[in-house]
MARTORVO-47046 format. One record per residue (C-alpha): x negated, y, z negated; residue in one letter. Coordinates in steps of 0.5 Angstrom, whole numbers. Each point is the difference from the previous one (the first is absolute). Layout:
<node><c1>X</c1><c2>Y</c2><c3>Z</c3><residuo>A</residuo></node>
...
END
This chain:
<node><c1>-6</c1><c2>62</c2><c3>-81</c3><residuo>M</residuo></node>
<node><c1>-4</c1><c2>3</c2><c3>6</c3><residuo>I</residuo></node>
<node><c1>3</c1><c2>0</c2><c3>7</c3><residuo>R</residuo></node>
<node><c1>-4</c1><c2>0</c2><c3>6</c3><residuo>N</residuo></node>
<node><c1>1</c1><c2>7</c2><c3>3</c3><residuo>S</residuo></node>
<node><c1>-2</c1><c2>-2</c2><c3>7</c3><residuo>L</residuo></node>
<node><c1>5</c1><c2>-1</c2><c3>5</c3><residuo>P</residuo></node>
<node><c1>1</c1><c2>-7</c2><c3>4</c3><residuo>V</residuo></node>
<node><c1>-3</c1><c2>1</c2><c3>7</c3><residuo>S</residuo></node>
<node><c1>4</c1><c2>-2</c2><c3>6</c3><residuo>N</residuo></node>
<node><c1>-5</c1><c2>-5</c2><c3>2</c3><residuo>C</residuo></node>
<node><c1>2</c1><c2>-4</c2><c3>-7</c3><residuo>Q</residuo></node>
<node><c1>7</c1><c2>1</c2><c3>1</c3><residuo>T</residuo></node>
<node><c1>0</c1><c2>-3</c2><c3>7</c3><residuo>N</residuo></node>
<node><c1>-4</c1><c2>-6</c2><c3>-2</c3><residuo>I</residuo></node>
<node><c1>5</c1><c2>-1</c2><c3>-6</c3><residuo>Q</residuo></node>
<node><c1>6</c1><c2>0</c2><c3>5</c3><residuo>K</residuo></node>
<node><c1>-3</c1><c2>-4</c2><c3>6</c3><residuo>K</residuo></node>
<node><c1>3</c1><c2>-7</c2><c3>0</c3><residuo>K</residuo></node>
<node><c1>-5</c1><c2>-6</c2><c3>1</c3><residuo>L</residuo></node>
<node><c1>1</c1><c2>-2</c2><c3>7</c3><residuo>T</residuo></node>
<node><c1>-4</c1><c2>-5</c2><c3>4</c3><residuo>M</residuo></node>
<node><c1>-2</c1><c2>1</c2><c3>7</c3><residuo>T</residuo></node>
<node><c1>-2</c1><c2>-5</c2><c3>5</c3><residuo>R</residuo></node>
<node><c1>-7</c1><c2>1</c2><c3>-2</c3><residuo>A</residuo></node>
<node><c1>1</c1><c2>-2</c2><c3>-7</c3><residuo>D</residuo></node>
<node><c1>5</c1><c2>-6</c2><c3>2</c3><residuo>T</residuo></node>
<node><c1>-6</c1><c2>-3</c2><c3>4</c3><residuo>A</residuo></node>
<node><c1>-5</c1><c2>2</c2><c3>-5</c3><residuo>F</residuo></node>
<node><c1>4</c1><c2>-4</c2><c3>-5</c3><residuo>A</residuo></node>
<node><c1>2</c1><c2>-6</c2><c3>4</c3><residuo>V</residuo></node>
<node><c1>-7</c1><c2>-1</c2><c3>3</c3><residuo>V</residuo></node>
<node><c1>-3</c1><c2>1</c2><c3>-7</c3><residuo>T</residuo></node>
<node><c1>5</c1><c2>-5</c2><c3>-3</c3><residuo>I</residuo></node>
<node><c1>-1</c1><c2>-5</c2><c3>6</c3><residuo>F</residuo></node>
<node><c1>-8</c1><c2>0</c2><c3>-1</c3><residuo>W</residuo></node>
<node><c1>1</c1><c2>0</c2><c3>-8</c3><residuo>G</residuo></node>
<node><c1>4</c1><c2>-6</c2><c3>1</c3><residuo>F</residuo></node>
<node><c1>-6</c1><c2>-4</c2><c3>4</c3><residuo>I</residuo></node>
<node><c1>-5</c1><c2>3</c2><c3>-4</c3><residuo>G</residuo></node>
<node><c1>3</c1><c2>-2</c2><c3>-7</c3><residuo>V</residuo></node>
<node><c1>6</c1><c2>-5</c2><c3>0</c3><residuo>V</residuo></node>
<node><c1>-3</c1><c2>-4</c2><c3>6</c3><residuo>C</residuo></node>
<node><c1>-7</c1><c2>-2</c2><c3>-4</c3><residuo>P</residuo></node>
<node><c1>4</c1><c2>-1</c2><c3>-7</c3><residuo>I</residuo></node>
<node><c1>5</c1><c2>-5</c2><c3>4</c3><residuo>L</residuo></node>
<node><c1>-7</c1><c2>-3</c2><c3>3</c3><residuo>T</residuo></node>
<node><c1>-2</c1><c2>-1</c2><c3>-7</c3><residuo>G</residuo></node>
<node><c1>6</c1><c2>-4</c2><c3>-2</c3><residuo>L</residuo></node>
<node><c1>1</c1><c2>-4</c2><c3>7</c3><residuo>F</residuo></node>
<node><c1>-8</c1><c2>-2</c2><c3>1</c3><residuo>M</residuo></node>
<node><c1>-2</c1><c2>-1</c2><c3>-8</c3><residuo>R</residuo></node>
<node><c1>-4</c1><c2>-6</c2><c3>2</c3><residuo>K</residuo></node>
<node><c1>-3</c1><c2>2</c2><c3>7</c3><residuo>S</residuo></node>
<node><c1>-7</c1><c2>2</c2><c3>0</c3><residuo>P</residuo></node>
<node><c1>2</c1><c2>5</c2><c3>5</c3><residuo>N</residuo></node>
<node><c1>4</c1><c2>4</c2><c3>-4</c3><residuo>R</residuo></node>
<node><c1>-4</c1><c2>6</c2><c3>-2</c3><residuo>G</residuo></node>
<node><c1>-2</c1><c2>1</c2><c3>7</c3><residuo>I</residuo></node>
<node><c1>7</c1><c2>0</c2><c3>2</c3><residuo>V</residuo></node>
<node><c1>2</c1><c2>5</c2><c3>-5</c3><residuo>Q</residuo></node>
<node><c1>-6</c1><c2>4</c2><c3>2</c3><residuo>I</residuo></node>
<node><c1>2</c1><c2>0</c2><c3>7</c3><residuo>M</residuo></node>
<node><c1>7</c1><c2>3</c2><c3>-2</c3><residuo>F</residuo></node>
<node><c1>-3</c1><c2>5</c2><c3>-4</c3><residuo>V</residuo></node>
<node><c1>-5</c1><c2>2</c2><c3>5</c3><residuo>M</residuo></node>
<node><c1>5</c1><c2>0</c2><c3>6</c3><residuo>T</residuo></node>
<node><c1>5</c1><c2>4</c2><c3>-4</c3><residuo>A</residuo></node>
<node><c1>-5</c1><c2>5</c2><c3>-2</c3><residuo>V</residuo></node>
<node><c1>-3</c1><c2>1</c2><c3>7</c3><residuo>C</residuo></node>
<node><c1>6</c1><c2>0</c2><c3>4</c3><residuo>C</residuo></node>
<node><c1>3</c1><c2>5</c2><c3>-5</c3><residuo>Y</residuo></node>
<node><c1>-6</c1><c2>5</c2><c3>1</c3><residuo>L</residuo></node>
<node><c1>0</c1><c2>-1</c2><c3>7</c3><residuo>F</residuo></node>
<node><c1>8</c1><c2>2</c2><c3>0</c3><residuo>W</residuo></node>
<node><c1>-1</c1><c2>6</c2><c3>-5</c3><residuo>L</residuo></node>
<node><c1>-5</c1><c2>3</c2><c3>4</c3><residuo>C</residuo></node>
<node><c1>4</c1><c2>0</c2><c3>7</c3><residuo>A</residuo></node>
<node><c1>6</c1><c2>2</c2><c3>-4</c3><residuo>F</residuo></node>
<node><c1>-4</c1><c2>6</c2><c3>-3</c3><residuo>L</residuo></node>
<node><c1>-3</c1><c2>2</c2><c3>6</c3><residuo>F</residuo></node>
<node><c1>6</c1><c2>0</c2><c3>4</c3><residuo>Q</residuo></node>
<node><c1>4</c1><c2>5</c2><c3>-6</c3><residuo>I</residuo></node>
<node><c1>-6</c1><c2>5</c2><c3>0</c3><residuo>N</residuo></node>
<node><c1>-4</c1><c2>-1</c2><c3>7</c3><residuo>P</residuo></node>
<node><c1>-7</c1><c2>3</c2><c3>-1</c3><residuo>L</residuo></node>
<node><c1>0</c1><c2>2</c2><c3>8</c3><residuo>V</residuo></node>
<node><c1>6</c1><c2>2</c2><c3>4</c3><residuo>G</residuo></node>
<node><c1>1</c1><c2>-1</c2><c3>8</c3><residuo>P</residuo></node>
<node><c1>-5</c1><c2>5</c2><c3>4</c3><residuo>Q</residuo></node>
<node><c1>5</c1><c2>3</c2><c3>5</c3><residuo>L</residuo></node>
<node><c1>-1</c1><c2>6</c2><c3>5</c3><residuo>E</residuo></node>
<node><c1>4</c1><c2>6</c2><c3>0</c3><residuo>S</residuo></node>
<node><c1>3</c1><c2>-1</c2><c3>6</c3><residuo>N</residuo></node>
<node><c1>3</c1><c2>-7</c2><c3>-2</c3><residuo>L</residuo></node>
<node><c1>2</c1><c2>3</c2><c3>-6</c3><residuo>I</residuo></node>
<node><c1>4</c1><c2>5</c2><c3>4</c3><residuo>R</residuo></node>
<node><c1>3</c1><c2>-5</c2><c3>4</c3><residuo>T</residuo></node>
<node><c1>2</c1><c2>-4</c2><c3>-6</c3><residuo>M</residuo></node>
<node><c1>4</c1><c2>6</c2><c3>-3</c3><residuo>Q</residuo></node>
<node><c1>3</c1><c2>1</c2><c3>7</c3><residuo>Y</residuo></node>
<node><c1>2</c1><c2>-7</c2><c3>1</c3><residuo>E</residuo></node>
<node><c1>2</c1><c2>-2</c2><c3>-7</c3><residuo>W</residuo></node>
<node><c1>3</c1><c2>7</c2><c3>-3</c3><residuo>Y</residuo></node>
<node><c1>2</c1><c2>4</c2><c3>6</c3><residuo>G</residuo></node>
<node><c1>-5</c1><c2>5</c2><c3>-2</c3><residuo>I</residuo></node>
<node><c1>-3</c1><c2>4</c2><c3>6</c3><residuo>N</residuo></node>
<node><c1>-7</c1><c2>1</c2><c3>-1</c3><residuo>P</residuo></node>
<node><c1>0</c1><c2>6</c2><c3>5</c3><residuo>Q</residuo></node>
<node><c1>5</c1><c2>4</c2><c3>-4</c3><residuo>H</residuo></node>
<node><c1>-2</c1><c2>6</c2><c3>-4</c3><residuo>T</residuo></node>
<node><c1>3</c1><c2>2</c2><c3>-7</c3><residuo>P</residuo></node>
<node><c1>5</c1><c2>5</c2><c3>0</c3><residuo>E</residuo></node>
<node><c1>-4</c1><c2>4</c2><c3>-5</c3><residuo>H</residuo></node>
<node><c1>-7</c1><c2>0</c2><c3>2</c3><residuo>P</residuo></node>
<node><c1>-5</c1><c2>2</c2><c3>-6</c3><residuo>E</residuo></node>
<node><c1>-3</c1><c2>7</c2><c3>1</c3><residuo>A</residuo></node>
END
Protein backbone atom coordinates (compact mmCIF):
# COMPACT_ATOMS: atom_id res chain seq x y z
CA MET A 1 0.00 0.00 0.00
CA ILE A 2 1.37 3.42 -1.00
CA ARG A 3 0.65 6.34 1.31
CA ASN A 4 0.54 9.94 0.34
CA SER A 5 3.67 11.50 1.77
CA LEU A 6 2.34 15.06 1.61
CA PRO A 7 1.32 16.49 4.97
CA VAL A 8 -2.22 17.67 5.50
CA SER A 9 -2.33 21.45 5.36
CA ASN A 10 -3.56 23.54 8.26
CA CYS A 11 -6.45 24.76 6.14
CA GLN A 12 -7.80 21.24 5.70
CA THR A 13 -7.52 20.42 9.39
CA ASN A 14 -9.24 23.70 10.31
CA ILE A 15 -12.10 22.91 7.94
CA GLN A 16 -12.49 19.46 9.46
CA LYS A 17 -12.53 20.86 13.01
CA LYS A 18 -14.98 23.65 12.19
CA LYS A 19 -18.45 23.01 13.57
CA LEU A 20 -21.52 23.65 11.48
CA THR A 21 -23.21 26.70 12.93
CA MET A 22 -25.99 28.80 11.46
CA THR A 23 -25.67 32.54 11.51
CA ARG A 24 -28.55 35.01 11.41
CA ALA A 25 -28.08 35.38 7.66
CA ASP A 26 -28.26 31.60 7.17
CA THR A 27 -31.39 31.39 9.28
CA ALA A 28 -33.09 34.23 7.40
CA PHE A 29 -32.14 32.67 4.07
CA ALA A 30 -33.54 29.27 5.10
CA VAL A 31 -36.80 30.66 6.51
CA VAL A 32 -37.57 32.87 3.52
CA THR A 33 -36.65 30.09 1.06
CA ILE A 34 -38.97 27.67 2.84
CA PHE A 35 -41.78 30.24 2.92
CA TRP A 36 -41.63 31.08 -0.79
CA GLY A 37 -41.05 27.43 -1.65
CA PHE A 38 -44.30 26.63 0.17
CA ILE A 39 -46.14 29.37 -1.73
CA GLY A 40 -44.69 28.28 -5.07
CA VAL A 41 -44.97 24.49 -4.70
CA VAL A 42 -47.51 23.50 -2.06
CA CYS A 43 -50.14 26.15 -2.78
CA PRO A 44 -50.47 25.22 -6.49
CA ILE A 45 -50.85 21.55 -5.50
CA LEU A 46 -53.53 22.43 -2.96
CA THR A 47 -55.21 24.64 -5.54
CA GLY A 48 -55.29 21.71 -7.96
CA LEU A 49 -56.96 19.54 -5.30
CA PHE A 50 -59.55 22.07 -4.17
CA MET A 51 -60.37 23.61 -7.57
CA ARG A 52 -60.57 20.45 -9.71
CA LYS A 53 -63.49 21.50 -11.88
CA SER A 54 -62.88 25.23 -11.94
CA PRO A 55 -61.94 26.74 -15.31
CA ASN A 56 -59.58 29.16 -13.50
CA ARG A 57 -57.53 26.44 -11.78
CA GLY A 58 -54.52 26.79 -14.10
CA ILE A 59 -54.52 30.58 -13.82
CA VAL A 60 -54.57 30.44 -10.02
CA GLN A 61 -51.75 27.88 -9.98
CA ILE A 62 -49.62 29.99 -12.31
CA MET A 63 -50.42 33.02 -10.17
CA PHE A 64 -49.03 31.27 -7.08
CA VAL A 65 -45.88 30.11 -8.90
CA MET A 66 -45.16 33.48 -10.52
CA THR A 67 -45.82 35.35 -7.28
CA ALA A 68 -43.44 33.08 -5.40
CA VAL A 69 -40.71 33.32 -8.05
CA CYS A 70 -40.90 37.11 -8.41
CA CYS A 71 -41.11 37.87 -4.70
CA TYR A 72 -38.32 35.41 -3.88
CA LEU A 73 -36.01 36.87 -6.55
CA PHE A 74 -36.72 40.39 -5.33
CA TRP A 75 -35.99 39.38 -1.74
CA LEU A 76 -32.87 37.43 -2.74
CA CYS A 77 -31.40 40.38 -4.65
CA ALA A 78 -32.06 42.77 -1.76
CA PHE A 79 -30.61 40.25 0.72
CA LEU A 80 -27.44 39.60 -1.27
CA PHE A 81 -26.84 43.28 -1.98
CA GLN A 82 -26.95 43.97 1.77
CA ILE A 83 -24.50 41.17 2.55
CA ASN A 84 -21.91 42.39 0.05
CA PRO A 85 -22.60 46.01 -0.90
CA LEU A 86 -20.98 47.24 -4.10
CA VAL A 87 -20.79 50.87 -3.00
CA GLY A 88 -20.16 52.01 0.55
CA PRO A 89 -20.88 55.37 2.12
CA GLN A 90 -18.76 58.28 0.94
CA LEU A 91 -17.57 60.11 4.06
CA GLU A 92 -15.30 63.12 4.37
CA SER A 93 -12.13 62.72 6.42
CA ASN A 94 -13.27 65.28 9.02
CA LEU A 95 -16.45 63.30 9.60
CA ILE A 96 -14.48 60.07 9.99
CA ARG A 97 -12.19 61.70 12.57
CA THR A 98 -15.20 63.05 14.48
CA MET A 99 -16.82 59.61 14.48
CA GLN A 100 -13.60 58.00 15.76
CA TYR A 101 -13.41 60.57 18.55
CA GLU A 102 -17.08 60.31 19.56
CA TRP A 103 -17.49 56.55 19.25
CA TYR A 104 -14.09 55.17 20.23
CA GLY A 105 -12.41 58.03 22.12
CA ILE A 106 -9.57 58.23 19.60
CA ASN A 107 -8.11 61.74 19.59
CA PRO A 108 -7.57 62.76 15.95
CA GLN A 109 -4.83 65.22 16.98
CA HIS A 110 -2.87 62.53 18.85
CA THR A 111 0.45 61.65 17.23
CA PRO A 112 1.88 58.14 17.58
CA GLU A 113 4.63 57.63 20.13
CA HIS A 114 6.92 56.02 17.59
CA PRO A 115 6.77 58.06 14.41
CA GLU A 116 7.89 56.29 11.28
CA ALA A 117 11.28 57.40 10.03
